[in-house]
Structure formats: structure tokens, C-alpha cells
N, CA, C and O atoms as a Tripos MOL2 file, in Angstrom:
@<TRIPOS>MOLECULE
protein
  296   295    74     0     0
PROTEIN
NO_CHARGES

@<TRIPOS>ATOM
      1 N           0.8380   -1.1760    0.0000 N.3       1 MET1
      2 CA          0.0000    0.0000    0.0000 C.3       1 MET1
      3 C           0.8910    1.2500    0.0000 C.2       1 MET1
      4 O           1.9030    1.2810    0.7000 O.2       1 MET1
      5 N           0.5320    2.2620   -0.7650 N.am      2 ASN2
      6 CA          1.2970    3.5050   -0.8530 C.3       2 ASN2
      7 C           1.1220    4.3460    0.3970 C.2       2 ASN2
      8 O           0.0430    4.3890    0.9880 O.2       2 ASN2
      9 N           2.1890    5.0100    0.7910 N.am      3 LYS3
     10 CA          2.1200    5.9160    1.9280 C.3       3 LYS3
     11 C           1.6530    7.2780    1.4370 C.2       3 LYS3
     12 O           2.2100    7.8240    0.4840 O.2       3 LYS3
     13 N           0.6320    7.8260    2.0850 N.am      4 LEU4
     14 CA          0.0990    9.1340    1.7000 C.3       4 LEU4
     15 C           1.0290   10.2480    2.1670 C.2       4 LEU4
     16 O           1.7220   10.0990    3.1730 O.2       4 LEU4
     17 N           1.0450   11.3570    1.4440 N.am      5 LYS5
     18 CA          1.8620   12.5090    1.8090 C.3       5 LYS5
     19 C           1.2650   13.2790    2.9760 C.2       5 LYS5
     20 O           1.9890   13.9170    3.7390 O.2       5 LYS5
     21 N          -0.0450   13.2200    3.1140 N.am      6 LEU6
     22 CA         -0.7260   13.9540    4.1720 C.3       6 LEU6
     23 C          -0.5990   13.1970    5.4790 C.2       6 LEU6
     24 O          -0.8750   11.9990    5.5450 O.2       6 LEU6
     25 N          -0.1740   13.9130    6.5310 N.am      7 GLY7
     26 CA         -0.0310   13.3000    7.8470 C.3       7 GLY7
     27 C          -1.3220   13.4140    8.6440 C.2       7 GLY7
     28 O          -2.3720   13.7390    8.0900 O.2       7 GLY7
     29 N          -1.2440   13.1490    9.9330 N.am      8 PRO8
     30 CA         -2.4280   13.2280   10.7780 C.3       8 PRO8
     31 C          -3.0090   14.6400   10.7840 C.2       8 PRO8
     32 O          -2.2730   15.6250   10.7240 O.2       8 PRO8
     33 N          -4.3080   14.7250   10.8560 N.am      9 ILE9
     34 CA         -5.0000   16.0070   10.9000 C.3       9 ILE9
     35 C          -5.1250   16.4230   12.3650 C.2       9 ILE9
     36 O          -5.7000   15.6970   13.1770 O.2       9 ILE9
     37 N          -4.5830   17.5940   12.6960 N.am     10 GLU10
     38 CA         -4.6570   18.0750   14.0620 C.3      10 GLU10
     39 C          -6.0350   18.6660   14.3310 C.2      10 GLU10
     40 O          -6.6900   19.1940   13.4320 O.2      10 GLU10
     41 N          -6.4580   18.5650   15.5780 N.am     11 ASP11
     42 CA         -7.7290   19.1450   15.9970 C.3      11 ASP11
     43 C          -7.5820   20.6610   16.0090 C.2      11 ASP11
     44 O          -6.7960   21.1990   16.7890 O.2      11 ASP11
     45 N          -8.3160   21.3440   15.1710 N.am     12 GLU12
     46 CA         -8.2550   22.8010   15.0710 C.3      12 GLU12
     47 C          -9.4820   23.4590   15.6840 C.2      12 GLU12
     48 O          -9.8290   24.5870   15.3330 O.2      12 GLU12
     49 N         -10.1350   22.7560   16.5970 N.am     13 THR13
     50 CA        -11.2960   23.3280   17.2630 C.3      13 THR13
     51 C         -10.8440   24.4940   18.1310 C.2      13 THR13
     52 O          -9.9430   24.3300   18.9540 O.2      13 THR13
     53 N         -11.4470   25.6680   17.9680 N.am     14 PRO14
     54 CA        -11.0510   26.8090   18.7820 C.3      14 PRO14
     55 C         -11.2710   26.5320   20.2680 C.2      14 PRO14
     56 O         -12.1990   25.8230   20.6560 O.2      14 PRO14
     57 N         -10.4030   27.1030   21.0770 N.am     15 VAL15
     58 CA        -10.4890   26.9700   22.5270 C.3      15 VAL15
     59 C         -10.7540   28.3550   23.0930 C.2      15 VAL15
     60 O         -10.0190   29.2990   22.8050 O.2      15 VAL15
     61 N         -11.7920   28.4760   23.8880 N.am     16 LYS16
     62 CA        -12.1370   29.7660   24.4770 C.3      16 LYS16
     63 C         -11.2900   29.9760   25.7320 C.2      16 LYS16
     64 O         -11.2240   29.1060   26.6010 O.2      16 LYS16
     65 N         -10.6510   31.1290   25.8120 N.am     17 VAL17
     66 CA         -9.8200   31.4780   26.9510 C.3      17 VAL17
     67 C         -10.2650   32.8440   27.4670 C.2      17 VAL17
     68 O         -10.4610   33.7760   26.6860 O.2      17 VAL17
     69 N         -10.4170   32.9530   28.7520 N.am     18 THR18
     70 CA        -10.7730   34.2320   29.3610 C.3      18 THR18
     71 C          -9.5450   34.7770   30.0780 C.2      18 THR18
     72 O          -8.9150   34.0790   30.8730 O.2      18 THR18
     73 N          -9.2130   36.0290   29.7880 N.am     19 VAL19
     74 CA         -8.0170   36.6400   30.3590 C.3      19 VAL19
     75 C          -8.3930   37.9990   30.9450 C.2      19 VAL19
     76 O          -9.1230   38.7740   30.3280 O.2      19 VAL19
     77 N          -7.8890   38.2720   32.1320 N.am     20 ASP20
     78 CA         -8.0370   39.5980   32.7220 C.3      20 ASP20
     79 C          -6.8000   40.3990   32.3670 C.2      20 ASP20
     80 O          -5.6840   40.0170   32.7220 O.2      20 ASP20
     81 N          -6.9930   41.5100   31.6670 N.am     21 LEU21
     82 CA         -5.8770   42.3670   31.2730 C.3      21 LEU21
     83 C          -5.8040   43.5830   32.1820 C.2      21 LEU21
     84 O          -6.8350   44.1320   32.5720 O.2      21 LEU21
     85 N          -4.6110   44.0010   32.5160 N.am     22 PRO22
     86 CA         -4.4910   45.2780   33.2160 C.3      22 PRO22
     87 C          -5.0250   46.3990   32.3100 C.2      22 PRO22
     88 O          -4.9390   46.3110   31.0850 O.2      22 PRO22
     89 N          -5.5670   47.4320   32.9180 N.am     23 ALA23
     90 CA         -6.1480   48.5290   32.1400 C.3      23 ALA23
     91 C          -5.1250   49.1320   31.1770 C.2      23 ALA23
     92 O          -5.4700   49.4910   30.0520 O.2      23 ALA23
     93 N          -3.8840   49.2440   31.6080 N.am     24 ALA24
     94 CA         -2.8480   49.8370   30.7520 C.3      24 ALA24
     95 C          -2.6120   48.9820   29.5020 C.2      24 ALA24
     96 O          -2.4210   49.5200   28.4110 O.2      24 ALA24
     97 N          -2.6260   47.6750   29.6550 N.am     25 VAL25
     98 CA         -2.4390   46.7860   28.5000 C.3      25 VAL25
     99 C          -3.6290   46.9170   27.5570 C.2      25 VAL25
    100 O          -3.4540   46.9360   26.3390 O.2      25 VAL25
    101 N          -4.8320   47.0080   28.1050 N.am     26 HIS26
    102 CA         -6.0210   47.1860   27.2680 C.3      26 HIS26
    103 C          -5.9400   48.4930   26.4880 C.2      26 HIS26
    104 O          -6.2410   48.5270   25.2950 O.2      26 HIS26
    105 N          -5.5360   49.5630   27.1570 N.am     27 ARG27
    106 CA         -5.3870   50.8530   26.4610 C.3      27 ARG27
    107 C          -4.3510   50.7450   25.3510 C.2      27 ARG27
    108 O          -4.5430   51.2850   24.2620 O.2      27 ARG27
    109 N          -3.2580   50.0480   25.6260 N.am     28 ASP28
    110 CA         -2.2280   49.8650   24.5930 C.3      28 ASP28
    111 C          -2.7590   49.0690   23.4060 C.2      28 ASP28
    112 O          -2.4390   49.3760   22.2570 O.2      28 ASP28
    113 N          -3.5690   48.0510   23.6790 N.am     29 LEU29
    114 CA         -4.1670   47.2700   22.5890 C.3      29 LEU29
    115 C          -5.1040   48.1330   21.7520 C.2      29 LEU29
    116 O          -5.1230   48.0240   20.5260 O.2      29 LEU29
    117 N          -5.8850   48.9930   22.4150 N.am     30 VAL30
    118 CA         -6.7830   49.9020   21.6900 C.3      30 VAL30
    119 C          -5.9590   50.8290   20.8020 C.2      30 VAL30
    120 O          -6.2730   51.0210   19.6280 O.2      30 VAL30
    121 N          -4.8990   51.4020   21.3750 N.am     31 ASP31
    122 CA         -4.0280   52.2920   20.5930 C.3      31 ASP31
    123 C          -3.3600   51.5490   19.4390 C.2      31 ASP31
    124 O          -3.2480   52.0850   18.3360 O.2      31 ASP31
    125 N          -2.9180   50.3200   19.6890 N.am     32 TYR32
    126 CA         -2.2910   49.5140   18.6450 C.3      32 TYR32
    127 C          -3.2850   49.2670   17.5100 C.2      32 TYR32
    128 O          -2.9350   49.3720   16.3340 O.2      32 TYR32
    129 N          -4.5160   48.9410   17.8700 N.am     33 GLY33
    130 CA         -5.5480   48.7080   16.8620 C.3      33 GLY33
    131 C          -5.8010   49.9380   16.0090 C.2      33 GLY33
    132 O          -5.9910   49.8330   14.7970 O.2      33 GLY33
    133 N          -5.8040   51.1030   16.6430 N.am     34 LYS34
    134 CA         -6.0080   52.3500   15.8920 C.3      34 LYS34
    135 C          -4.8390   52.6110   14.9470 C.2      34 LYS34
    136 O          -5.0390   52.9850   13.7920 O.2      34 LYS34
    137 N          -3.6150   52.4140   15.4430 N.am     35 GLN35
    138 CA         -2.4380   52.6380   14.6070 C.3      35 GLN35
    139 C          -2.3940   51.6390   13.4510 C.2      35 GLN35
    140 O          -2.0470   52.0020   12.3270 O.2      35 GLN35
    141 N          -2.7430   50.3940   13.7230 N.am     36 LEU36
    142 CA         -2.7700   49.3680   12.6800 C.3      36 LEU36
    143 C          -3.8070   49.7150   11.6140 C.2      36 LEU36
    144 O          -3.5560   49.5470   10.4210 O.2      36 LEU36
    145 N          -4.9570   50.1940   12.0430 N.am     37 ALA37
    146 CA         -6.0090   50.5770   11.0920 C.3      37 ALA37
    147 C          -5.5540   51.7360   10.2200 C.2      37 ALA37
    148 O          -5.8030   51.7500    9.0140 O.2      37 ALA37
    149 N          -4.8880   52.7070   10.8310 N.am     38 ALA38
    150 CA         -4.3970   53.8540   10.0540 C.3      38 ALA38
    151 C          -3.3340   53.4300    9.0480 C.2      38 ALA38
    152 O          -3.2790   53.9400    7.9290 O.2      38 ALA38
    153 N          -2.5000   52.4950    9.4630 N.am     39 GLU39
    154 CA         -1.4050   52.0310    8.6070 C.3      39 GLU39
    155 C          -1.8970   51.1670    7.4570 C.2      39 GLU39
    156 O          -1.3680   51.2440    6.3480 O.2      39 GLU39
    157 N          -2.9180   50.3350    7.7200 N.am     40 THR40
    158 CA         -3.3860   49.3910    6.7070 C.3      40 THR40
    159 C          -4.6180   49.8660    5.9590 C.2      40 THR40
    160 O          -5.0060   49.2660    4.9560 O.2      40 THR40
    161 N          -5.2400   50.9430    6.4380 N.am     41 GLY41
    162 CA         -6.4570   51.4370    5.7920 C.3      41 GLY41
    163 C          -7.6720   50.5790    6.0740 C.2      41 GLY41
    164 O          -8.6650   50.6470    5.3490 O.2      41 GLY41
    165 N          -7.6010   49.7720    7.1230 N.am     42 SER42
    166 CA         -8.7400   48.9260    7.4820 C.3      42 SER42
    167 C          -9.4510   49.5310    8.6790 C.2      42 SER42
    168 O          -9.0270   50.5550    9.2150 O.2      42 SER42
    169 N         -10.5380   48.8870    9.0950 N.am     43 LYS43
    170 CA        -11.2480   49.3980   10.2630 C.3      43 LYS43
    171 C         -10.5100   48.9850   11.5350 C.2      43 LYS43
    172 O          -9.7140   48.0460   11.5220 O.2      43 LYS43
    173 N         -10.7730   49.6790   12.6070 N.am     44 VAL44
    174 CA        -10.1020   49.4230   13.8790 C.3      44 VAL44
    175 C         -10.5880   48.0930   14.4390 C.2      44 VAL44
    176 O         -11.7870   47.8760   14.6100 O.2      44 VAL44
    177 N          -9.6490   47.2160   14.7170 N.am     45 ALA45
    178 CA         -9.9820   45.9100   15.2760 C.3      45 ALA45
    179 C         -10.1660   46.0500   16.7840 C.2      45 ALA45
    180 O          -9.4570   46.8130   17.4410 O.2      45 ALA45
    181 N         -11.1200   45.3080   17.3160 N.am     46 GLU46
    182 CA        -11.2920   45.3120   18.7630 C.3      46 GLU46
    183 C         -10.0780   44.6350   19.3950 C.2      46 GLU46
    184 O          -9.4780   43.7540   18.7790 O.2      46 GLU46
    185 N          -9.7090   45.0290   20.6080 N.am     47 PRO47
    186 CA         -8.5020   44.4930   21.2360 C.3      47 PRO47
    187 C          -8.4520   42.9670   21.2780 C.2      47 PRO47
    188 O          -7.3810   42.3890   21.0930 O.2      47 PRO47
    189 N          -9.5630   42.3120   21.5130 N.am     48 GLY48
    190 CA         -9.5730   40.8520   21.5790 C.3      48 GLY48
    191 C          -9.1430   40.1940   20.2820 C.2      48 GLY48
    192 O          -8.5810   39.0990   20.2950 O.2      48 GLY48
    193 N          -9.4010   40.8530   19.1630 N.am     49 LYS49
    194 CA         -9.0200   40.2990   17.8610 C.3      49 LYS49
    195 C          -7.5240   40.4450   17.5880 C.2      49 LYS49
    196 O          -6.9870   39.7720   16.7080 O.2      49 LYS49
    197 N          -6.8600   41.3030   18.3230 N.am     50 LEU50
    198 CA         -5.4220   41.5020   18.1350 C.3      50 LEU50
    199 C          -4.5910   40.4850   18.9060 C.2      50 LEU50
    200 O          -3.4550   40.2010   18.5280 O.2      50 LEU50
    201 N          -5.1400   39.9430   19.9690 N.am     51 ILE51
    202 CA         -4.3650   39.0950   20.8780 C.3      51 ILE51
    203 C          -3.8550   37.8260   20.2020 C.2      51 ILE51
    204 O          -2.6800   37.4880   20.3500 O.2      51 ILE51
    205 N          -4.7040   37.1170   19.4660 N.am     52 VAL52
    206 CA         -4.2980   35.8490   18.8520 C.3      52 VAL52
    207 C          -3.1410   36.0390   17.8720 C.2      52 VAL52
    208 O          -2.1400   35.3320   17.9900 O.2      52 VAL52
    209 N          -3.2320   36.9680   16.9040 N.am     53 PRO53
    210 CA         -2.0870   37.1150   15.9990 C.3      53 PRO53
    211 C          -0.8340   37.6220   16.7080 C.2      53 PRO53
    212 O           0.2780   37.2960   16.2930 O.2      53 PRO53
    213 N          -0.9910   38.4080   17.7630 N.am     54 MET54
    214 CA          0.1750   38.9000   18.5030 C.3      54 MET54
    215 C           0.8750   37.7520   19.2290 C.2      54 MET54
    216 O           2.1000   37.6450   19.1840 O.2      54 MET54
    217 N           0.1170   36.9130   19.8850 N.am     55 VAL55
    218 CA          0.7040   35.7820   20.6010 C.3      55 VAL55
    219 C           1.3510   34.8170   19.6060 C.2      55 VAL55
    220 O           2.4520   34.3210   19.8440 O.2      55 VAL55
    221 N           0.6610   34.5540   18.4910 N.am     56 ALA56
    222 CA          1.2130   33.6520   17.4780 C.3      56 ALA56
    223 C           2.5250   34.2040   16.9260 C.2      56 ALA56
    224 O           3.4960   33.4600   16.7830 O.2      56 ALA56
    225 N           2.5640   35.4940   16.6160 N.am     57 ARG57
    226 CA          3.7790   36.1160   16.0840 C.3      57 ARG57
    227 C           4.8990   36.0700   17.1190 C.2      57 ARG57
    228 O           6.0540   35.8180   16.7760 O.2      57 ARG57
    229 N           4.5610   36.3100   18.3750 N.am     58 PHE58
    230 CA          5.5550   36.2620   19.4430 C.3      58 PHE58
    231 C           6.1760   34.8710   19.5400 C.2      58 PHE58
    232 O           7.3980   34.7420   19.6220 O.2      58 PHE58
    233 N           5.3440   33.8330   19.5310 N.am     59 MET59
    234 CA          5.8690   32.4750   19.6500 C.3      59 MET59
    235 C           6.6960   32.0820   18.4340 C.2      59 MET59
    236 O           7.7070   31.3940   18.5730 O.2      59 MET59
    237 N           6.2800   32.5110   17.2400 N.am     60 GLU60
    238 CA          7.0470   32.2220   16.0260 C.3      60 GLU60
    239 C           8.4250   32.8570   16.0580 C.2      60 GLU60
    240 O           9.3800   32.3060   15.5110 O.2      60 GLU60
    241 N           8.5320   34.0150   16.6960 N.am     61 SER61
    242 CA          9.7980   34.7430   16.7020 C.3      61 SER61
    243 C          10.6820   34.4000   17.8990 C.2      61 SER61
    244 O          11.8110   34.8820   17.9850 O.2      61 SER61
    245 N          10.1920   33.5860   18.8140 N.am     62 ASP62
    246 CA         10.9610   33.2020   20.0020 C.3      62 ASP62
    247 C          11.8460   32.0140   19.6440 C.2      62 ASP62
    248 O          11.3670   30.8840   19.5500 O.2      62 ASP62
    249 N          13.1250   32.2690   19.4450 N.am     63 ARG63
    250 CA         14.0440   31.2260   18.9750 C.3      63 ARG63
    251 C          14.1880   30.0910   19.9790 C.2      63 ARG63
    252 O          14.2940   28.9280   19.5900 O.2      63 ARG63
    253 N          14.1940   30.4180   21.2600 N.am     64 GLY64
    254 CA         14.3000   29.3720   22.2720 C.3      64 GLY64
    255 C          13.1130   28.4350   22.2270 C.2      64 GLY64
    256 O          13.2660   27.2220   22.3770 O.2      64 GLY64
    257 N          11.9350   28.9880   22.0230 N.am     65 PHE65
    258 CA         10.7230   28.1780   21.9280 C.3      65 PHE65
    259 C          10.7560   27.2840   20.6930 C.2      65 PHE65
    260 O          10.4590   26.0920   20.7810 O.2      65 PHE65
    261 N          11.1150   27.8530   19.5430 N.am     66 THR66
    262 CA         11.1200   27.0490   18.3140 C.3      66 THR66
    263 C          12.1890   25.9700   18.3540 C.2      66 THR66
    264 O          11.9640   24.8590   17.8750 O.2      66 THR66
    265 N          13.3740   26.2890   18.9310 N.am     67 ARG67
    266 CA         14.4200   25.2670   19.0660 C.3      67 ARG67
    267 C          13.9560   24.1450   19.9940 C.2      67 ARG67
    268 O          14.1580   22.9690   19.6930 O.2      67 ARG67
    269 N          13.3450   24.4980   21.1060 N.am     68 GLY68
    270 CA         12.8590   23.4980   22.0400 C.3      68 GLY68
    271 C          11.7890   22.6250   21.4350 C.2      68 GLY68
    272 O          11.7540   21.4170   21.6710 O.2      68 GLY68
    273 N          10.9140   23.2310   20.6560 N.am     69 ARG69
    274 CA          9.8390   22.4770   20.0060 C.3      69 ARG69
    275 C          10.4220   21.4870   19.0010 C.2      69 ARG69
    276 O           9.9880   20.3360   18.9420 O.2      69 ARG69
    277 N          11.4000   21.9250   18.2140 N.am     70 LYS70
    278 CA         12.0280   21.0310   17.2390 C.3      70 LYS70
    279 C          12.7400   19.8740   17.9360 C.2      70 LYS70
    280 O          12.6950   18.7350   17.4720 O.2      70 LYS70
    281 N          13.3970   20.1770   19.0510 N.am     71 ALA71
    282 CA         14.1280   19.1420   19.7870 C.3      71 ALA71
    283 C          13.1650   18.1090   20.3590 C.2      71 ALA71
    284 O          13.4830   16.9200   20.3720 O.2      71 ALA71
    285 N          12.0100   18.5290   20.8250 N.am     72 ARG72
    286 CA         11.0280   17.5820   21.3780 C.3      72 ARG72
    287 C          10.4170   16.6990   20.3040 C.2      72 ARG72
    288 O          10.0860   15.5410   20.5580 O.2      72 ARG72
    289 N          10.2670   17.2500   19.0930 N.am     73 LYS73
    290 CA          9.6750   16.4700   18.0020 C.3      73 LYS73
    291 C          10.6680   15.4640   17.4220 C.2      73 LYS73
    292 O          10.2610   14.4640   16.8300 O.2      73 LYS73
    293 N          11.9460   15.7160   17.5840 N.am     74 ALA74
    294 CA         12.9830   14.8510   16.9930 C.3      74 ALA74
    295 C          13.1820   13.5850   17.7830 C.2      74 ALA74
    296 O          14.0150   12.7550   17.4190 O.2      74 ALA74
@<TRIPOS>BOND
     1     1     2 1
     2     2     3 1
     3     3     4 2
     4     3     5 am
     5     5     6 1
     6     6     7 1
     7     7     8 2
     8     7     9 am
     9     9    10 1
    10    10    11 1
    11    11    12 2
    12    11    13 am
    13    13    14 1
    14    14    15 1
    15    15    16 2
    16    15    17 am
    17    17    18 1
    18    18    19 1
    19    19    20 2
    20    19    21 am
    21    21    22 1
    22    22    23 1
    23    23    24 2
    24    23    25 am
    25    25    26 1
    26    26    27 1
    27    27    28 2
    28    27    29 am
    29    29    30 1
    30    30    31 1
    31    31    32 2
    32    31    33 am
    33    33    34 1
    34    34    35 1
    35    35    36 2
    36    35    37 am
    37    37    38 1
    38    38    39 1
    39    39    40 2
    40    39    41 am
    41    41    42 1
    42    42    43 1
    43    43    44 2
    44    43    45 am
    45    45    46 1
    46    46    47 1
    47    47    48 2
    48    47    49 am
    49    49    50 1
    50    50    51 1
    51    51    52 2
    52    51    53 am
    53    53    54 1
    54    54    55 1
    55    55    56 2
    56    55    57 am
    57    57    58 1
    58    58    59 1
    59    59    60 2
    60    59    61 am
    61    61    62 1
    62    62    63 1
    63    63    64 2
    64    63    65 am
    65    65    66 1
    66    66    67 1
    67    67    68 2
    68    67    69 am
    69    69    70 1
    70    70    71 1
    71    71    72 2
    72    71    73 am
    73    73    74 1
    74    74    75 1
    75    75    76 2
    76    75    77 am
    77    77    78 1
    78    78    79 1
    79    79    80 2
    80    79    81 am
    81    81    82 1
    82    82    83 1
    83    83    84 2
    84    83    85 am
    85    85    86 1
    86    86    87 1
    87    87    88 2
    88    87    89 am
    89    89    90 1
    90    90    91 1
    91    91    92 2
    92    91    93 am
    93    93    94 1
    94    94    95 1
    95    95    96 2
    96    95    97 am
    97    97    98 1
    98    98    99 1
    99    99   100 2
   100    99   101 am
   101   101   102 1
   102   102   103 1
   103   103   104 2
   104   103   105 am
   105   105   106 1
   106   106   107 1
   107   107   108 2
   108   107   109 am
   109   109   110 1
   110   110   111 1
   111   111   112 2
   112   111   113 am
   113   113   114 1
   114   114   115 1
   115   115   116 2
   116   115   117 am
   117   117   118 1
   118   118   119 1
   119   119   120 2
   120   119   121 am
   121   121   122 1
   122   122   123 1
   123   123   124 2
   124   123   125 am
   125   125   126 1
   126   126   127 1
   127   127   128 2
   128   127   129 am
   129   129   130 1
   130   130   131 1
   131   131   132 2
   132   131   133 am
   133   133   134 1
   134   134   135 1
   135   135   136 2
   136   135   137 am
   137   137   138 1
   138   138   139 1
   139   139   140 2
   140   139   141 am
   141   141   142 1
   142   142   143 1
   143   143   144 2
   144   143   145 am
   145   145   146 1
   146   146   147 1
   147   147   148 2
   148   147   149 am
   149   149   150 1
   150   150   151 1
   151   151   152 2
   152   151   153 am
   153   153   154 1
   154   154   155 1
   155   155   156 2
   156   155   157 am
   157   157   158 1
   158   158   159 1
   159   159   160 2
   160   159   161 am
   161   161   162 1
   162   162   163 1
   163   163   164 2
   164   163   165 am
   165   165   166 1
   166   166   167 1
   167   167   168 2
   168   167   169 am
   169   169   170 1
   170   170   171 1
   171   171   172 2
   172   171   173 am
   173   173   174 1
   174   174   175 1
   175   175   176 2
   176   175   177 am
   177   177   178 1
   178   178   179 1
   179   179   180 2
   180   179   181 am
   181   181   182 1
   182   182   183 1
   183   183   184 2
   184   183   185 am
   185   185   186 1
   186   186   187 1
   187   187   188 2
   188   187   189 am
   189   189   190 1
   190   190   191 1
   191   191   192 2
   192   191   193 am
   193   193   194 1
   194   194   195 1
   195   195   196 2
   196   195   197 am
   197   197   198 1
   198   198   199 1
   199   199   200 2
   200   199   201 am
   201   201   202 1
   202   202   203 1
   203   203   204 2
   204   203   205 am
   205   205   206 1
   206   206   207 1
   207   207   208 2
   208   207   209 am
   209   209   210 1
   210   210   211 1
   211   211   212 2
   212   211   213 am
   213   213   214 1
   214   214   215 1
   215   215   216 2
   216   215   217 am
   217   217   218 1
   218   218   219 1
   219   219   220 2
   220   219   221 am
   221   221   222 1
   222   222   223 1
   223   223   224 2
   224   223   225 am
   225   225   226 1
   226   226   227 1
   227   227   228 2
   228   227   229 am
   229   229   230 1
   230   230   231 1
   231   231   232 2
   232   231   233 am
   233   233   234 1
   234   234   235 1
   235   235   236 2
   236   235   237 am
   237   237   238 1
   238   238   239 1
   239   239   240 2
   240   239   241 am
   241   241   242 1
   242   242   243 1
   243   243   244 2
   244   243   245 am
   245   245   246 1
   246   246   247 1
   247   247   248 2
   248   247   249 am
   249   249   250 1
   250   250   251 1
   251   251   252 2
   252   251   253 am
   253   253   254 1
   254   254   255 1
   255   255   256 2
   256   255   257 am
   257   257   258 1
   258   258   259 1
   259   259   260 2
   260   259   261 am
   261   261   262 1
   262   262   263 1
   263   263   264 2
   264   263   265 am
   265   265   266 1
   266   266   267 1
   267   267   268 2
   268   267   269 am
   269   269   270 1
   270   270   271 1
   271   271   272 2
   272   271   273 am
   273   273   274 1
   274   274   275 1
   275   275   276 2
   276   275   277 am
   277   277   278 1
   278   278   279 1
   279   279   280 2
   280   279   281 am
   281   281   282 1
   282   282   283 1
   283   283   284 2
   284   283   285 am
   285   285   286 1
   286   286   287 1
   287   287   288 2
   288   287   289 am
   289   289   290 1
   290   290   291 1
   291   291   292 2
   292   291   293 am
   293   293   294 1
   294   294   295 1
   295   295   296 2
@<TRIPOS>SUBSTRUCTURE
     1 MET1         2 RESIDUE 1 A MET
     2 ASN2         6 RESIDUE 1 A ASN
     3 LYS3        10 RESIDUE 1 A LYS
     4 LEU4        14 RESIDUE 1 A LEU
     5 LYS5        18 RESIDUE 1 A LYS
     6 LEU6        22 RESIDUE 1 A LEU
     7 GLY7        26 RESIDUE 1 A GLY
     8 PRO8        30 RESIDUE 1 A PRO
     9 ILE9        34 RESIDUE 1 A ILE
    10 GLU10       38 RESIDUE 1 A GLU
    11 ASP11       42 RESIDUE 1 A ASP
    12 GLU12       46 RESIDUE 1 A GLU
    13 THR13       50 RESIDUE 1 A THR
    14 PRO14       54 RESIDUE 1 A PRO
    15 VAL15       58 RESIDUE 1 A VAL
    16 LYS16       62 RESIDUE 1 A LYS
    17 VAL17       66 RESIDUE 1 A VAL
    18 THR18       70 RESIDUE 1 A THR
    19 VAL19       74 RESIDUE 1 A VAL
    20 ASP20       78 RESIDUE 1 A ASP
    21 LEU21       82 RESIDUE 1 A LEU
    22 PRO22       86 RESIDUE 1 A PRO
    23 ALA23       90 RESIDUE 1 A ALA
    24 ALA24       94 RESIDUE 1 A ALA
    25 VAL25       98 RESIDUE 1 A VAL
    26 HIS26      102 RESIDUE 1 A HIS
    27 ARG27      106 RESIDUE 1 A ARG
    28 ASP28      110 RESIDUE 1 A ASP
    29 LEU29      114 RESIDUE 1 A LEU
    30 VAL30      118 RESIDUE 1 A VAL
    31 ASP31      122 RESIDUE 1 A ASP
    32 TYR32      126 RESIDUE 1 A TYR
    33 GLY33      130 RESIDUE 1 A GLY
    34 LYS34      134 RESIDUE 1 A LYS
    35 GLN35      138 RESIDUE 1 A GLN
    36 LEU36      142 RESIDUE 1 A LEU
    37 ALA37      146 RESIDUE 1 A ALA
    38 ALA38      150 RESIDUE 1 A ALA
    39 GLU39      154 RESIDUE 1 A GLU
    40 THR40      158 RESIDUE 1 A THR
    41 GLY41      162 RESIDUE 1 A GLY
    42 SER42      166 RESIDUE 1 A SER
    43 LYS43      170 RESIDUE 1 A LYS
    44 VAL44      174 RESIDUE 1 A VAL
    45 ALA45      178 RESIDUE 1 A ALA
    46 GLU46      182 RESIDUE 1 A GLU
    47 PRO47      186 RESIDUE 1 A PRO
    48 GLY48      190 RESIDUE 1 A GLY
    49 LYS49      194 RESIDUE 1 A LYS
    50 LEU50      198 RESIDUE 1 A LEU
    51 ILE51      202 RESIDUE 1 A ILE
    52 VAL52      206 RESIDUE 1 A VAL
    53 PRO53      210 RESIDUE 1 A PRO
    54 MET54      214 RESIDUE 1 A MET
    55 VAL55      218 RESIDUE 1 A VAL
    56 ALA56      222 RESIDUE 1 A ALA
    57 ARG57      226 RESIDUE 1 A ARG
    58 PHE58      230 RESIDUE 1 A PHE
    59 MET59      234 RESIDUE 1 A MET
    60 GLU60      238 RESIDUE 1 A GLU
    61 SER61      242 RESIDUE 1 A SER
    62 ASP62      246 RESIDUE 1 A ASP
    63 ARG63      250 RESIDUE 1 A ARG
    64 GLY64      254 RESIDUE 1 A GLY
    65 PHE65      258 RESIDUE 1 A PHE
    66 THR66      262 RESIDUE 1 A THR
    67 ARG67      266 RESIDUE 1 A ARG
    68 GLY68      270 RESIDUE 1 A GLY
    69 ARG69      274 RESIDUE 1 A ARG
    70 LYS70      278 RESIDUE 1 A LYS
    71 ALA71      282 RESIDUE 1 A ALA
    72 ARG72      286 RESIDUE 1 A ARG
    73 LYS73      290 RESIDUE 1 A LYS
    74 ALA74      294 RESIDUE 1 A ALA
């Protein structure tokens, strides 16, 4: 039997997380959303919509995290 190129399908079901943010962080997220909207010409995103791409970008750029992840998978 031929081996398929596609590997296991990961569960991509969204997980709801509730986080309490300090007021200063919330204000910064609001300001970031306004600046992003001005820069991209899009509408201002609510702060909650900014958190997921920010966390994802942070983890992608953390070399220690990516090295550790690769080492665990090997």
C-alpha cells in the first residue's frame, strides 16, 4: 500500500480562553488597533481580535521556543 503525503490532521477546534488584562495593557491594545487601522487602511480591530495574531507572532519569533519544540519532536 502507498504511503500518503498527508499526515495526521490536528484538531483545530477553537479553545475559548478568558483573560483579565491590566487597564494599561487594554489601552495599549486599543491604541495599537487604531495605529494598525491607520497604517493598513482597514477598520479598527477590537482588542480581543489583536491578541491571537500577537501571541502567534511572538511564539514564532521566540528562537528558544522554536528550538525546544524542534528538539522535542525529533
